[in-house]
N, C-alpha and C positions, 0 to 999 in steps of 0.2 A: 503494499498500500505505502509507504514511503516513498519506494523510488517510483511509482506515480503519479506523485505528488511531485515530487524532483523534476523525472523530465515536463510535466505539465507546465511548472514554473518555467524551465529552461524554454520549452518553446513559446510559452506568453512573452517571457523576456525579450527573446529573437524576436518574436512578430513586432513587439515598439521598439524596437534596433532599429529596425527594416523599413518601419513607418516613418518614424523620426528623418529617416536618411534619405526617404525620397524627393523631400523637397530641397534638396539644398545643390546647391551648384555656383561652382568658382571656377570664373577665367579667367587664368593668369595671361598678362598679356605684357609683362615688360620683364627681362633676364635679372634685375634687381630684386626681384621676389622671392625669393625660397620658396617659402609655402601662406596659403592663403586658405583660412576655413570660417564657416558661417557655424551657427549652431541656434538651437533655442534651450530656452527654459522656463521655469518657473508657467509649465502646461501651453506651452507655447507665448508665452505674453512677452518675452523678453528675448531679443536677439543678441548674439554678443558676436563680433567679428575679431577674426586675430588673423595676423599675419605678420614675416621676416622678413626682414630688407639683409640683404647682401651686403650692399654696402650703403653705410651712414653718412657716406661724403657727397652721395649724390643727392641728399633729399635737405633740400633746403624749407620745405614749408609741404605739407600734405593737407588734403581736405577727402575726411569721409563724408558722399553725401548721400540720401537715401531718397526712393522715390515708390511710392506706395502704388499697387497694383498694375507694374506694367508702364505706367506711365514714364515713357523714356524722356518727355521733356521736361519733368517736373521734380529734377532732383533739388534738395537741397542739403543745406550744409549740417551735419551734426554737429553738438556743440562739443569740443576739443575736451572738455572737462568729463566728459563721460569715457574718456581714451586715458589710456595709460604706454608710458612705456620701460621696458625693463630692458638693457642689451639693444640688439637690433628686432625686439618684438614687440608690437603695438597690440592693443588691445582695447577695443572700445564698445563698451555698451548700452544696448538703446531699448532706454524705457519705454517710451513716449510713442508707442504705436497703439492709440488710446482711440481712432474713430477710424470705421468702416464703413462702405457702403453700402450695408444691407439694415432691413430692421431687425431683423432677426436676433433671437436671446444671443445665441454665440455663431460665431464664421469665422471658415478658417480664409485667411486673405495671401496676397504675396508681397511680399517688397525686396525689391531692390537696392544694392550697395553699387558704389565704384567710388575705388581711390585714384586721387587727383594729385599729384604731388609734382612738385617747383624744383626743379633741378640749380644747379648754381649759375648757370648761363642763362638764367632767366627762360628756360623752353617751360610750356605745361604738359606732361607724360600722362596716361593713363593705366597705372598697375596693375587694375584688376577689376573682375565684376562678381559679384554673387547676388544670389536669391536665393529666399529663403521661406518658408508659410508659416505662417506666425495665427493667433486665435485672438479674434475680437470678442467684445462683448457688448450687451448694451449701457451696463455701467459704467465700462471703460469710454463708449461712446459720446454718453451722458456730460463724465464728467469731462472730457476733450471740448466737448462742447460749450460749455461752464466756463472754463478756465480762456478758449478763445474770445468769449464775449469781454474779457479783460483784458485782455494785451494790446 
């Protein structure tokens, strides 16, 4: 009986891992990126973007930008205070995915990110793009609407 429970537990854990990985897509577009990952946490309501830079001397400035639901013209800068750097690794946490396009109690949406990097010569380079699914709900959408009224 215990072995059946273990097998069932491992099967469910495998399904959960596979379903969370389905929505993740990262496209590295520049040689100066060693690795880039995107993942969701807290039930899909928080997105974390992590990337490694090969040569930090090529990075004068960077901007991680977000677009919700594949709107390629609607990219907005994420606040850099949500990002931290440890050596060559950068990590940004996006907790501001409140609003969705539906009135459902809960909905799964798509979010896209891109990393724009300025090199020392002033040129702008697209280092990677990434997509992930996230979950929004009516409470988050309502809170997002209330916040936007006071901005």
